[in-house]
gemmi code that builds the backbone of each chain (N, CA, C; Angstrom):
import gemmi

chains = {
    "A": [
        ("MET", (17.598, 28.770, -19.579), (16.693, 29.204, -18.508), (17.226, 30.479, -17.854)),
        ("ASP", (16.523, 31.536, -18.013), (16.925, 32.804, -17.410), (15.652, 33.528, -16.986)),
        ("ALA", (15.439, 33.549, -15.669), (14.180, 34.098, -15.144), (13.988, 35.563, -15.545)),
        ("GLN", (15.094, 36.319, -15.621), (14.960, 37.728, -16.021), (14.409, 37.834, -17.444)),
        ("LEU", (14.921, 36.989, -18.328), (14.457, 37.053, -19.720), (13.010, 36.569, -19.839)),
        ("ASP", (12.621, 35.638, -18.955), (11.226, 35.165, -18.963), (10.240, 36.305, -18.721)),
        ("ARG", (10.691, 37.346, -18.032), (9.781, 38.443, -17.690), (9.598, 39.445, -18.840)),
        ("LEU", (10.433, 39.344, -19.863), (10.297, 40.274, -20.990), (9.040, 39.953, -21.787)),
        ("LYS", (8.423, 40.987, -22.327), (7.224, 40.795, -23.146), (7.593, 40.931, -24.610)),
        ("LEU", (7.764, 39.794, -25.260), (8.046, 39.811, -26.689), (6.731, 40.012, -27.441)),
        ("ASP", (6.810, 40.545, -28.661), (5.568, 40.782, -29.409), (5.065, 39.478, -30.045)),
        ("SER", (4.019, 39.579, -30.854), (3.380, 38.371, -31.402), (4.310, 37.601, -32.341)),
        ("ASN", (5.389, 38.269, -32.800), (6.392, 37.571, -33.610), (7.582, 37.092, -32.785)),
        ("GLY", (7.472, 37.231, -31.465), (8.570, 36.811, -30.596), (9.729, 37.794, -30.574)),
        ("LEU", (9.442, 39.065, -30.915), (10.514, 40.065, -31.021), (10.336, 41.202, -30.019)),
        ("ILE", (11.455, 41.856, -29.724), (11.457, 43.018, -28.834), (12.427, 44.042, -29.433)),
        ("PRO", (12.053, 45.327, -29.414), (12.985, 46.334, -29.939), (14.126, 46.591, -28.962)),
        ("ALA", (15.335, 46.718, -29.502), (16.514, 46.973, -28.677), (17.180, 48.258, -29.176)),
        ("ILE", (17.262, 49.221, -28.275), (17.876, 50.514, -28.578), (19.351, 50.410, -28.207)),
        ("ILE", (20.230, 50.610, -29.184), (21.667, 50.494, -28.941), (22.220, 51.885, -28.684)),
        ("GLN", (22.874, 52.023, -27.536), (23.318, 53.345, -27.089), (24.795, 53.328, -26.715)),
        ("ASP", (25.518, 54.351, -27.127), (26.927, 54.499, -26.735), (27.000, 54.653, -25.218)),
        ("HIS", (27.769, 53.787, -24.564), (27.740, 53.764, -23.091), (28.390, 54.991, -22.480)),
        ("LYS", (29.210, 55.704, -23.252), (29.856, 56.902, -22.700), (29.097, 58.175, -23.042)),
        ("SER", (28.877, 58.393, -24.339), (28.277, 59.663, -24.769), (26.760, 59.659, -24.640)),
        ("GLY", (26.154, 58.474, -24.590), (24.695, 58.393, -24.557), (24.064, 58.485, -25.934)),
        ("GLU", (24.874, 58.653, -26.972), (24.319, 58.757, -28.333), (23.583, 57.464, -28.698)),
        ("VAL", (22.392, 57.601, -29.281), (21.668, 56.425, -29.762), (22.261, 56.031, -31.108)),
        ("LEU", (22.683, 54.778, -31.218), (23.424, 54.336, -32.404), (22.552, 53.607, -33.416)),
        ("ALA", (21.588, 52.838, -32.928), (20.772, 52.022, -33.824), (19.589, 51.469, -33.049)),
        ("MET", (18.599, 50.986, -33.776), (17.540, 50.197, -33.155), (17.456, 48.870, -33.884)),
        ("PHE", (17.597, 47.791, -33.127), (17.530, 46.449, -33.700), (16.318, 45.724, -33.135)),
        ("TRP", (15.940, 44.658, -33.805), (14.968, 43.737, -33.244), (15.705, 42.507, -32.731)),
        ("MET", (15.262, 41.996, -31.601), (15.857, 40.790, -31.041), (14.769, 39.766, -30.748)),
        ("ASN", (15.114, 38.506, -30.924), (14.268, 37.439, -30.385), (14.985, 36.883, -29.142)),
        ("ARG", (14.378, 35.915, -28.511), (14.969, 35.385, -27.282), (16.394, 34.878, -27.507)),
        ("GLU", (16.589, 34.194, -28.635), (17.916, 33.646, -28.934), (18.950, 34.764, -29.115)),
        ("ALA", (18.555, 35.847, -29.763), (19.485, 36.973, -29.967), (19.886, 37.583, -28.624)),
        ("ILE", (18.927, 37.701, -27.718), (19.237, 38.250, -26.386), (20.197, 37.314, -25.655)),
        ("GLU", (19.902, 36.022, -25.710), (20.761, 35.047, -25.018), (22.183, 35.052, -25.581)),
        ("LYS", (22.296, 35.133, -26.906), (23.632, 35.155, -27.528), (24.365, 36.447, -27.184)),
        ("THR", (23.611, 37.528, -27.115), (24.193, 38.826, -26.760), (24.766, 38.768, -25.350)),
        ("ILE", (24.010, 38.152, -24.455), (24.474, 38.029, -23.070), (25.661, 37.067, -22.982)),
        ("ALA", (25.556, 35.939, -23.658), (26.586, 34.901, -23.549), (27.927, 35.357, -24.133)),
        ("THR", (27.882, 36.103, -25.226), (29.120, 36.494, -25.911), (29.594, 37.891, -25.534)),
        ("GLY", (28.683, 38.708, -24.973), (29.040, 40.095, -24.688), (29.062, 40.964, -25.937)),
        ("LYS", (28.577, 40.417, -27.045), (28.515, 41.194, -28.295), (27.075, 41.194, -28.798)),
        ("VAL", (26.637, 42.354, -29.292), (25.243, 42.489, -29.735), (24.947, 41.580, -30.934)),
        ("HIS", (23.893, 40.781, -30.767), (23.323, 39.989, -31.857), (21.898, 40.481, -32.072)),
        ("SER", (21.486, 40.564, -33.308), (20.108, 40.969, -33.575), (19.417, 39.879, -34.370)),
        ("TYR", (18.099, 40.023, -34.470), (17.348, 39.133, -35.347), (17.002, 39.931, -36.593)),
        ("SER", (17.535, 39.531, -37.707), (17.266, 40.233, -38.959), (15.939, 39.751, -39.523)),
        ("ARG", (14.946, 40.659, -39.536), (13.631, 40.278, -40.049), (13.684, 40.038, -41.552)),
        ("SER", (14.524, 40.799, -42.254), (14.585, 40.618, -43.716), (15.268, 39.301, -44.075)),
        ("ARG", (16.301, 38.932, -43.301), (17.002, 37.685, -43.617), (16.455, 36.483, -42.841)),
        ("GLY", (15.600, 36.783, -41.846), (14.983, 35.701, -41.083), (15.962, 34.876, -40.276)),
        ("ARG", (17.010, 35.538, -39.800), (17.991, 34.793, -39.003), (18.750, 35.722, -38.053)),
        ("LEU", (19.481, 35.104, -37.125), (20.314, 35.851, -36.195), (21.485, 36.500, -36.934)),
        ("ALA", (21.878, 37.686, -36.473), (23.022, 38.359, -37.077), (23.910, 38.912, -35.976)),
        ("LEU", (25.189, 38.579, -36.031), (26.161, 39.163, -35.103), (26.579, 40.508, -35.672)),
        ("LYS", (26.256, 41.592, -34.949), (26.650, 42.915, -35.409), (28.173, 42.986, -35.468)),
        ("GLY", (28.695, 43.318, -36.629), (30.143, 43.429, -36.789), (30.771, 42.212, -37.441)),
        ("GLU", (29.960, 41.201, -37.733), (30.512, 39.956, -38.285), (31.279, 40.211, -39.584)),
        ("THR", (30.728, 41.060, -40.446), (31.397, 41.371, -41.719), (32.373, 42.528, -41.566)),
        ("SER", (31.931, 43.559, -40.871), (32.693, 44.813, -40.812), (33.761, 44.826, -39.732)),
        ("GLY", (33.622, 43.955, -38.748), (34.501, 44.034, -37.578), (34.021, 45.084, -36.580)),
        ("HIS", (32.907, 45.731, -36.902), (32.397, 46.796, -36.033), (31.477, 46.228, -34.955)),
        ("PHE", (32.086, 45.480, -34.067), (31.344, 44.835, -32.987), (30.818, 45.868, -31.990)),
        ("GLU", (29.799, 45.450, -31.252), (29.256, 46.277, -30.179), (29.390, 45.491, -28.882)),
        ("HIS", (30.336, 45.915, -28.052), (30.600, 45.225, -26.792), (29.647, 45.731, -25.716)),
        ("VAL", (28.939, 44.791, -25.125), (27.865, 45.132, -24.183), (28.426, 45.609, -22.846)),
        ("ARG", (27.930, 46.746, -22.384), (28.310, 47.267, -21.069), (27.160, 47.164, -20.069)),
        ("ALA", (25.922, 47.256, -20.563), (24.752, 47.132, -19.672), (23.512, 46.856, -20.512)),
        ("ILE", (22.573, 46.147, -19.917), (21.292, 45.877, -20.575), (20.188, 46.326, -19.633)),
        ("LEU", (19.293, 47.163, -20.161), (18.194, 47.674, -19.341), (16.868, 47.389, -20.022)),
        ("THR", (15.820, 47.290, -19.219), (14.486, 47.210, -19.791), (13.586, 48.224, -19.096)),
        ("ASP", (12.453, 48.477, -19.727), (11.586, 49.551, -19.236), (10.511, 49.020, -18.287)),
        ("CYS", (9.656, 49.927, -17.841), (8.603, 49.607, -16.881), (7.684, 48.492, -17.392)),
        ("ASP", (7.426, 48.482, -18.697), (6.550, 47.458, -19.279), (7.307, 46.190, -19.698)),
        ("LYS", (8.613, 46.255, -19.634), (9.481, 45.135, -20.053), (9.215, 44.703, -21.499)),
        ("ASP", (8.907, 45.695, -22.347), (8.683, 45.378, -23.761), (9.633, 46.128, -24.699)),
        ("ALA", (10.735, 46.634, -24.143), (11.782, 47.259, -24.949), (13.083, 47.162, -24.161)),
        ("LEU", (14.208, 47.154, -24.889), (15.524, 47.080, -24.251), (16.364, 48.300, -24.619)),
        ("VAL", (17.226, 48.702, -23.701), (18.324, 49.620, -24.023), (19.601, 48.843, -23.772)),
        ("ILE", (20.460, 48.771, -24.779), (21.733, 48.085, -24.606), (22.849, 49.109, -24.747)),
        ("LYS", (23.566, 49.323, -23.651), (24.677, 50.276, -23.664), (25.922, 49.536, -24.120)),
        ("VAL", (26.594, 50.091, -25.114), (27.708, 49.381, -25.739), (28.936, 50.262, -25.911)),
        ("GLU", (30.061, 49.556, -26.096), (31.251, 50.205, -26.607), (31.304, 49.835, -28.081)),
        ("GLN", (31.164, 50.833, -28.931), (31.062, 50.603, -30.367), (32.458, 50.597, -31.001)),
        ("VAL", (32.769, 49.522, -31.734), (33.986, 49.498, -32.544), (33.626, 50.099, -33.901)),
        ("GLY", (34.461, 50.967, -34.450), (34.186, 51.576, -35.759), (32.911, 52.378, -35.714)),
        ("GLY", (31.965, 52.052, -36.566), (30.698, 52.777, -36.595), (29.530, 51.813, -36.622)),
        ("ALA", (28.384, 52.259, -36.099), (27.205, 51.392, -36.028), (26.497, 51.269, -37.373)),
        ("CYS", (26.637, 52.299, -38.215), (25.823, 52.347, -39.428), (26.554, 51.767, -40.635)),
        ("HIS", (25.831, 50.912, -41.356), (26.447, 50.275, -42.537), (26.702, 51.283, -43.662)),
        ("GLU", (26.222, 52.509, -43.476), (26.486, 53.526, -44.503), (27.705, 54.384, -44.154)),
        ("GLY", (28.407, 54.020, -43.076), (29.665, 54.699, -42.778), (29.616, 55.723, -41.664)),
        ("TYR", (28.465, 55.813, -40.995), (28.325, 56.786, -39.912), (28.476, 56.097, -38.552)),
        ("TYR", (28.831, 56.910, -37.550), (28.954, 56.347, -36.206), (27.584, 55.902, -35.702)),
        ("SER", (26.568, 56.736, -35.940), (25.193, 56.399, -35.555), (24.319, 56.308, -36.795)),
        ("CYS", (23.342, 55.403, -36.740), (22.373, 55.313, -37.846), (21.451, 56.529, -37.888)),
        ("PHE", (21.317, 57.226, -36.775), (20.372, 58.352, -36.711), (21.068, 59.651, -37.135)),
        ("TYR", (21.314, 59.777, -38.431), (22.058, 60.932, -38.935), (21.188, 61.877, -39.764)),
        ("ASN", (19.864, 61.614, -39.827), (18.960, 62.479, -40.587), (18.105, 63.300, -39.632)),
        ("GLU", (18.199, 64.615, -39.752), (17.443, 65.478, -38.837), (16.304, 66.181, -39.562)),
        ("TYR", (15.159, 66.204, -38.904), (13.979, 66.863, -39.457), (14.180, 68.376, -39.478)),
        ("GLN", (13.815, 68.990, -40.607), (13.958, 70.435, -40.773), (12.606, 71.014, -41.137)),
        ("THR", (12.097, 71.892, -40.291), (10.803, 72.516, -40.588), (10.865, 73.243, -41.928)),
        ("GLY", (9.855, 72.997, -42.754), (9.755, 73.706, -44.029), (10.633, 73.177, -45.139)),
        ("SER", (11.329, 72.075, -44.872), (12.223, 71.519, -45.891), (11.580, 70.324, -46.573)),
        ("GLU", (12.043, 70.010, -47.755), (11.555, 68.839, -48.488), (12.303, 67.578, -48.060)),
        ("GLU", (13.517, 67.790, -47.568), (14.404, 66.652, -47.291), (14.909, 66.667, -45.867)),
        ("TRP", (15.103, 65.471, -45.314), (15.791, 65.334, -44.044), (17.228, 65.833, -44.237)),
        ("LYS", (17.744, 66.532, -43.243), (19.107, 67.059, -43.342), (20.105, 66.038, -42.799)),
        ("ASN", (21.114, 65.756, -43.592), (22.155, 64.825, -43.135), (23.075, 65.565, -42.171)),
        ("VAL", (22.996, 65.178, -40.885), (23.820, 65.837, -39.872), (24.936, 64.903, -39.390)),
        ("GLY", (25.123, 63.795, -40.105), (26.145, 62.825, -39.716), (27.506, 63.137, -40.320)),
        ("LYS", (28.503, 62.485, -39.762), (29.851, 62.623, -40.295), (30.327, 61.214, -40.650)),
        ("LYS", (30.730, 61.020, -41.893), (31.204, 59.686, -42.287), (32.526, 59.394, -41.594)),
        ("ILE", (32.615, 58.218, -41.001), (33.865, 57.885, -40.320), (34.559, 56.692, -40.969)),
        ("PHE", (33.840, 56.011, -41.893), (34.527, 54.975, -42.658), (33.865, 54.841, -44.024)),
        ("ASP", (34.551, 54.189, -44.927), (34.066, 54.000, -46.288), (33.399, 52.624, -46.386)),
        ("PRO", (32.059, 52.606, -46.489), (31.350, 51.322, -46.499), (31.834, 50.414, -47.633)),
        ("GLY", (32.240, 51.004, -48.741), (32.713, 50.208, -49.883), (33.929, 49.379, -49.516)),
        ("LYS", (34.773, 49.949, -48.668), (35.991, 49.219, -48.260), (35.704, 48.202, -47.171)),
        ("VAL", (34.753, 48.552, -46.304), (34.495, 47.705, -45.135), (33.629, 46.493, -45.482)),
        ("TYR", (32.659, 46.697, -46.367), (31.696, 45.625, -46.626), (31.935, 44.843, -47.916)),
        ("HIS", (32.780, 45.369, -48.809), (32.967, 44.659, -50.094), (34.453, 44.411, -50.344)),
        ("LYS", (35.037, 43.626, -49.478), (36.474, 43.373, -49.608), (36.741, 42.444, -50.778)),
    ],
    "B": [
        ("MET", (0.588, 67.604, -45.747), (1.598, 67.281, -46.765), (2.990, 67.622, -46.245)),
        ("ASP", (3.779, 66.643, -46.025), (5.134, 66.869, -45.539), (6.029, 65.813, -46.188)),
        ("ALA", (6.831, 66.289, -47.136), (7.649, 65.369, -47.944), (8.607, 64.552, -47.071)),
        ("GLN", (9.105, 65.174, -45.991), (10.027, 64.436, -45.126), (9.319, 63.243, -44.476)),
        ("LEU", (8.085, 63.483, -44.033), (7.351, 62.394, -43.380), (6.959, 61.317, -44.394)),
        ("ASP", (6.737, 61.721, -45.644), (6.417, 60.738, -46.688), (7.536, 59.714, -46.855)),
        ("ARG", (8.761, 60.101, -46.524), (9.896, 59.192, -46.721), (10.048, 58.161, -45.597)),
        ("LEU", (9.321, 58.365, -44.499), (9.420, 57.403, -43.390), (8.764, 56.086, -43.782)),
        ("LYS", (9.324, 54.999, -43.272), (8.739, 53.683, -43.555), (7.974, 53.196, -42.321)),
        ("LEU", (6.678, 53.368, -42.366), (5.838, 52.876, -41.268), (5.633, 51.381, -41.462)),
        ("ASP", (5.337, 50.674, -40.382), (5.158, 49.221, -40.491), (3.760, 48.889, -41.020)),
        ("SER", (3.421, 47.613, -41.047), (2.157, 47.197, -41.670), (0.936, 47.725, -40.913)),
        ("ASN", (1.153, 48.176, -39.656), (0.062, 48.789, -38.893), (0.090, 50.318, -38.970)),
        ("GLY", (0.997, 50.841, -39.805), (1.103, 52.293, -39.936), (1.859, 52.939, -38.786)),
        ("LEU", (2.683, 52.156, -38.106), (3.385, 52.650, -36.920), (4.903, 52.649, -37.103)),
        ("ILE", (5.555, 53.500, -36.316), (7.020, 53.584, -36.314), (7.451, 53.757, -34.857)),
        ("PRO", (8.526, 53.072, -34.433), (8.993, 53.255, -33.056), (9.717, 54.590, -32.896)),
        ("ALA", (9.447, 55.255, -31.780), (10.082, 56.546, -31.492), (10.801, 56.452, -30.152)),
        ("ILE", (12.103, 56.656, -30.202), (12.941, 56.615, -29.004), (12.999, 58.027, -28.443)),
        ("ILE", (12.554, 58.182, -27.196), (12.526, 59.508, -26.572), (13.782, 59.663, -25.722)),
        ("GLN", (14.540, 60.710, -26.015), (15.851, 60.885, -25.386), (15.966, 62.275, -24.766)),
        ("ASP", (16.537, 62.339, -23.575), (16.804, 63.636, -22.940), (17.806, 64.407, -23.798)),
        ("HIS", (17.455, 65.610, -24.185), (18.290, 66.340, -25.154), (19.616, 66.794, -24.563)),
        ("LYS", (19.691, 66.858, -23.241), (20.955, 67.285, -22.632), (21.821, 66.098, -22.221)),
        ("SER", (21.261, 65.211, -21.409), (22.071, 64.118, -20.853), (22.223, 62.949, -21.816)),
        ("GLY", (21.319, 62.847, -22.790), (21.354, 61.702, -23.708), (20.654, 60.476, -23.144)),
        ("GLU", (20.147, 60.559, -21.923), (19.457, 59.409, -21.333), (18.219, 59.031, -22.160)),
        ("VAL", (18.059, 57.729, -22.397), (16.859, 57.267, -23.093), (15.730, 57.206, -22.072)),
        ("LEU", (14.621, 57.883, -22.377), (13.536, 58.033, -21.406), (12.393, 57.054, -21.628)),
        ("ALA", (12.120, 56.733, -22.903), (10.978, 55.879, -23.215), (11.035, 55.473, -24.675)),
        ("MET", (10.256, 54.465, -25.018), (10.027, 54.161, -26.429), (8.531, 54.150, -26.661)),
        ("PHE", (8.082, 54.967, -27.601), (6.667, 55.042, -27.940), (6.471, 54.568, -29.370)),
        ("TRP", (5.230, 54.240, -29.687), (4.861, 54.026, -31.084), (4.130, 55.258, -31.577)),
        ("MET", (4.389, 55.608, -32.814), (3.710, 56.747, -33.431), (3.106, 56.336, -34.761)),
        ("ASN", (1.956, 56.923, -35.068), (1.456, 56.835, -36.443), (1.701, 58.206, -37.101)),
        ("ARG", (1.305, 58.325, -38.338), (1.562, 59.576, -39.059), (0.956, 60.767, -38.321)),
        ("GLU", (-0.269, 60.584, -37.827), (-0.947, 61.678, -37.135), (-0.205, 62.084, -35.854)),
        ("ALA", (0.316, 61.111, -35.132), (1.066, 61.418, -33.901), (2.323, 62.212, -34.234)),
        ("ILE", (2.990, 61.845, -35.315), (4.199, 62.590, -35.716), (3.816, 64.026, -36.091)),
        ("GLU", (2.759, 64.166, -36.867), (2.331, 65.500, -37.297), (1.939, 66.366, -36.112)),
        ("LYS", (1.232, 65.785, -35.151), (0.821, 66.551, -33.962), (2.034, 66.917, -33.118)),
        ("THR", (2.982, 65.988, -33.042), (4.212, 66.247, -32.286), (4.950, 67.435, -32.897)),
        ("ILE", (5.024, 67.463, -34.216), (5.706, 68.565, -34.898), (4.921, 69.866, -34.741)),
        ("ALA", (3.609, 69.787, -34.929), (2.786, 71.002, -34.919), (2.753, 71.661, -33.546)),
        ("THR", (2.726, 70.840, -32.491), (2.577, 71.393, -31.138), (3.908, 71.532, -30.407)),
        ("GLY", (4.935, 70.816, -30.881), (6.211, 70.825, -30.173), (6.186, 69.952, -28.929)),
        ("LYS", (5.133, 69.173, -28.758), (5.027, 68.246, -27.609), (4.814, 66.839, -28.130)),
        ("VAL", (5.481, 65.879, -27.488), (5.402, 64.488, -27.954), (3.982, 63.939, -27.815)),
        ("HIS", (3.474, 63.418, -28.914), (2.222, 62.657, -28.952), (2.566, 61.250, -29.399)),
        ("SER", (1.936, 60.263, -28.813), (2.178, 58.891, -29.243), (0.865, 58.268, -29.679)),
        ("TYR", (0.995, 57.115, -30.312), (-0.199, 56.346, -30.627), (-0.261, 55.202, -29.632)),
        ("SER", (-1.295, 55.192, -28.805), (-1.431, 54.134, -27.809), (-2.082, 52.923, -28.456)),
        ("ARG", (-1.314, 51.821, -28.569), (-1.856, 50.618, -29.198), (-2.938, 50.000, -28.329)),
        ("SER", (-2.769, 50.085, -26.997), (-3.780, 49.470, -26.123), (-5.089, 50.255, -26.158)),
        ("ARG", (-4.986, 51.592, -26.237), (-6.208, 52.390, -26.232), (-6.701, 52.701, -27.653)),
        ("GLY", (-5.830, 52.411, -28.639), (-6.234, 52.620, -30.027), (-6.476, 54.074, -30.386)),
        ("ARG", (-5.719, 54.963, -29.742), (-5.901, 56.388, -30.064), (-4.636, 57.190, -29.762)),
        ("LEU", (-4.629, 58.416, -30.239), (-3.522, 59.329, -29.984), (-3.480, 59.711, -28.503)),
        ("ALA", (-2.279, 59.900, -27.974), (-2.137, 60.319, -26.581), (-1.081, 61.416, -26.497)),
        ("LEU", (-1.454, 62.521, -25.876), (-0.487, 63.584, -25.623), (0.262, 63.231, -24.341)),
        ("LYS", (1.576, 63.011, -24.456), (2.368, 62.691, -23.271), (2.315, 63.877, -22.307)),
        ("GLY", (1.880, 63.600, -21.091), (1.806, 64.664, -20.092), (0.408, 65.229, -19.914)),
        ("GLU", (-0.539, 64.740, -20.710), (-1.900, 65.298, -20.650), (-2.486, 65.192, -19.239)),
        ("THR", (-2.278, 64.053, -18.581), (-2.799, 63.863, -17.227), (-1.823, 64.377, -16.172)),
        ("SER", (-0.559, 64.044, -16.360), (0.456, 64.296, -15.326), (1.048, 65.699, -15.395)),
        ("GLY", (0.908, 66.351, -16.555), (1.620, 67.621, -16.744), (3.075, 67.408, -17.135)),
        ("HIS", (3.466, 66.140, -17.267), (4.861, 65.826, -17.592), (5.071, 65.797, -19.106)),
        ("PHE", (4.973, 66.962, -19.701), (5.117, 67.093, -21.154), (6.562, 66.860, -21.589)),
        ("GLU", (6.693, 66.503, -22.849), (8.025, 66.352, -23.448), (8.138, 67.353, -24.590)),
        ("HIS", (8.910, 68.394, -24.362), (9.067, 69.454, -25.357), (10.151, 69.068, -26.362)),
        ("VAL", (9.771, 69.064, -27.620), (10.654, 68.554, -28.674), (11.791, 69.528, -28.976)),
        ("ARG", (12.997, 68.999, -28.988), (14.165, 69.801, -29.349), (14.723, 69.395, -30.714)),
        ("ALA", (14.579, 68.131, -31.086), (15.058, 67.670, -32.402), (14.410, 66.331, -32.712)),
        ("ILE", (14.216, 66.082, -34.004), (13.675, 64.799, -34.465), (14.645, 64.225, -35.489)),
        ("LEU", (15.067, 62.991, -35.247), (16.009, 62.345, -36.164), (15.443, 61.020, -36.647)),
        ("THR", (15.889, 60.604, -37.835), (15.544, 59.264, -38.274), (16.818, 58.560, -38.740)),
        ("ASP", (16.714, 57.246, -38.878), (17.912, 56.455, -39.161), (18.090, 56.221, -40.662)),
        ("CYS", (19.117, 55.463, -40.988), (19.476, 55.193, -42.379), (18.318, 54.541, -43.137)),
        ("ASP", (17.565, 53.685, -42.465), (16.434, 52.999, -43.106), (15.132, 53.798, -43.018)),
        ("LYS", (15.159, 54.867, -42.268), (13.958, 55.710, -42.051), (12.782, 54.903, -41.493)),
        ("ASP", (13.105, 53.925, -40.627), (12.035, 53.138, -40.011), (12.054, 53.212, -38.484)),
        ("ALA", (12.721, 54.233, -37.956), (12.723, 54.483, -36.512), (13.022, 55.967, -36.308)),
        ("LEU", (12.551, 56.511, -35.183), (12.794, 57.918, -34.863), (13.526, 58.041, -33.535)),
        ("VAL", (14.359, 59.065, -33.417), (14.858, 59.512, -32.122), (14.313, 60.921, -31.926)),
        ("ILE", (13.620, 61.133, -30.814), (13.100, 62.468, -30.520), (13.792, 62.985, -29.274)),
        ("LYS", (14.574, 64.056, -29.454), (15.276, 64.651, -28.322), (14.355, 65.668, -27.676)),
        ("VAL", (14.194, 65.541, -26.366), (13.197, 66.349, -25.664), (13.743, 66.980, -24.398)),
        ("GLU", (13.011, 68.022, -23.970), (13.186, 68.537, -22.622), (12.024, 67.972, -21.825)),
        ("GLN", (12.350, 67.131, -20.868), (11.330, 66.404, -20.112), (10.877, 67.212, -18.904)),
        ("VAL", (9.577, 67.432, -18.778), (9.024, 68.023, -17.554), (8.740, 66.868, -16.599)),
        ("GLY", (9.080, 67.013, -15.322), (8.809, 65.948, -14.339), (9.572, 64.693, -14.714)),
        ("GLY", (8.850, 63.581, -14.883), (9.491, 62.322, -15.258), (8.749, 61.658, -16.393)),
        ("ALA", (9.470, 60.849, -17.171), (8.862, 60.202, -18.343), (8.010, 59.002, -17.947)),
        ("CYS", (8.336, 58.383, -16.813), (7.715, 57.098, -16.489), (6.509, 57.272, -15.576)),
        ("HIS", (5.437, 56.605, -15.928), (4.202, 56.712, -15.140), (4.342, 56.052, -13.776)),
        ("GLU", (5.474, 55.359, -13.566), (5.683, 54.752, -12.248), (6.514, 55.651, -11.325)),
        ("GLY", (6.827, 56.846, -11.812), (7.482, 57.814, -10.930), (8.969, 58.016, -11.160)),
        ("TYR", (9.483, 57.390, -12.209), (10.918, 57.517, -12.511), (11.151, 58.530, -13.629)),
        ("TYR", (12.365, 59.069, -13.665), (12.682, 60.006, -14.742), (12.685, 59.284, -16.082)),
        ("SER", (13.288, 58.086, -16.117), (13.302, 57.268, -17.336), (12.553, 55.968, -17.098)),
        ("CYS", (11.894, 55.473, -18.136), (11.221, 54.167, -18.044), (12.226, 53.018, -17.945)),
        ("PHE", (13.448, 53.246, -18.384), (14.441, 52.160, -18.424), (15.208, 52.115, -17.100)),
        ("TYR", (14.538, 51.643, -16.080), (15.145, 51.625, -14.743), (15.456, 50.223, -14.249)),
        ("ASN", (15.269, 49.199, -15.101), (15.574, 47.824, -14.704), (16.845, 47.351, -15.407)),
        ("GLU", (17.839, 46.960, -14.630), (19.107, 46.541, -15.234), (19.314, 45.039, -15.073)),
        ("TYR", (19.770, 44.429, -16.152), (20.041, 42.989, -16.158), (21.245, 42.682, -15.272)),
        ("GLN", (21.100, 41.630, -14.466), (22.170, 41.219, -13.556), (22.503, 39.762, -13.816)),
        ("THR", (23.733, 39.501, -14.212), (24.127, 38.121, -14.461), (23.927, 37.281, -13.204)),
        ("GLY", (23.273, 36.143, -13.396), (23.113, 35.204, -12.290), (21.991, 35.536, -11.330)),
        ("SER", (21.230, 36.556, -11.638), (20.136, 36.935, -10.737), (18.799, 36.438, -11.278)),
        ("GLU", (17.829, 36.345, -10.391), (16.475, 35.941, -10.790), (15.670, 37.150, -11.250)),
        ("GLU", (16.066, 38.325, -10.760), (15.262, 39.530, -10.987), (16.075, 40.653, -11.602)),
        ("TRP", (15.433, 41.437, -12.433), (16.029, 42.672, -12.924), (16.256, 43.581, -11.716)),
        ("LYS", (17.370, 44.284, -11.696), (17.678, 45.172, -10.572), (17.105, 46.564, -10.835)),
        ("ASN", (16.371, 47.089, -9.893), (15.830, 48.440, -10.040), (16.953, 49.442, -9.771)),
        ("VAL", (17.393, 50.130, -10.823), (18.482, 51.101, -10.673), (17.951, 52.540, -10.803)),
        ("GLY", (16.620, 52.672, -10.780), (16.029, 54.003, -10.919), (15.850, 54.706, -9.591)),
        ("LYS", (15.601, 56.001, -9.690), (15.340, 56.777, -8.490), (13.978, 57.415, -8.672)),
        ("LYS", (13.077, 57.192, -7.729), (11.740, 57.783, -7.861), (11.845, 59.286, -7.680)),
        ("ILE", (11.241, 60.017, -8.607), (11.295, 61.476, -8.487), (9.912, 62.079, -8.250)),
        ("PHE", (8.862, 61.244, -8.404), (7.536, 61.742, -8.021), (6.668, 60.567, -7.603)),
        ("ASP", (5.569, 60.884, -6.959), (4.646, 59.864, -6.460), (3.507, 59.705, -7.474)),
        ("PRO", (3.503, 58.565, -8.182), (2.484, 58.382, -9.222), (1.060, 58.494, -8.676)),
        ("GLY", (0.867, 58.085, -7.444), (-0.463, 58.149, -6.833), (-0.989, 59.572, -6.762)),
        ("LYS", (-0.074, 60.509, -6.541), (-0.489, 61.907, -6.451), (-0.668, 62.538, -7.828)),
        ("VAL", (0.176, 62.084, -8.772), (0.181, 62.725, -10.094), (-0.970, 62.212, -10.961)),
        ("TYR", (-1.276, 60.911, -10.839), (-2.244, 60.331, -11.773), (-3.652, 60.109, -11.191)),
        ("HIS", (-3.777, 60.187, -9.874), (-5.106, 59.918, -9.292), (-5.534, 61.051, -8.398)),
        ("LYS", (-5.718, 62.200, -8.988), (-6.074, 63.382, -8.186), (-7.532, 63.327, -7.747)),
    ],
}
model = gemmi.Model(1)
for chain_id, residues in chains.items():
    chain = gemmi.Chain(chain_id)
    for i, (resn, *xyz) in enumerate(residues, 1):
        res = gemmi.Residue()
        res.name, res.seqid = resn, gemmi.SeqId(i, " ")
        for name, pos in zip(("N", "CA", "C"), xyz):
            atom = gemmi.Atom()
            atom.name, atom.element = name, gemmi.Element(name[0])
            atom.pos, atom.b_iso = gemmi.Position(*pos), 0.0
            res.add_atom(atom)
        chain.add_residue(res)
    model.add_chain(chain)
structure = gemmi.Structure()
structure.add_model(model)
structure.setup_entities()
């Protein structure tokens, strides 16, 4: 029972988008989907949990990689249908080895998104031990 | 025809979430939904356009209020199913008078989200002339 969470507007699948943001730099690291249980677990443990739509279950971010996201603040918007979660990121947020998942930048007149990210870890070592 | 946009993964309704971020401070200002046409208009005009699910049509942010969002960069994530749009915000992003829509902060043990925003304009004057 959490009256604040009762006020959130989840979508028809019981989900809400959660924007994960570096609490110091403000960099947007990822966007996850959460259900009520994921939000509650995130609050209870202080570590970001998401609802994986592809796997149909809760996922603790960092469970395999050790790249946990420690919660510093949780905000919602005027409509209460989206979250911003400010975190201290361990390692990198992206399973492809980048600090942020948002490493592709649009380039006018180009055929391809430009990779503007910097790899900070080797996903092969982190995810396939 | 834009090969970069062809690579985006829109959802079953043809929509993709777009996180609007202040290009200087990194503050997250809003989350909008966009369809292909909204993305194309945003690129063509340099001003954020969203797809309003409630009104079922394209909306130019700032059309009524003058609070346009001038695009500085467009990024997508590893899965290409979300956007970050870095903008220069005129006025405030929130129709309730705040610079950012994310002005409610979760408070452990409280019944209510805490309003941590600062009103920067009077919505009554901006939206009901």
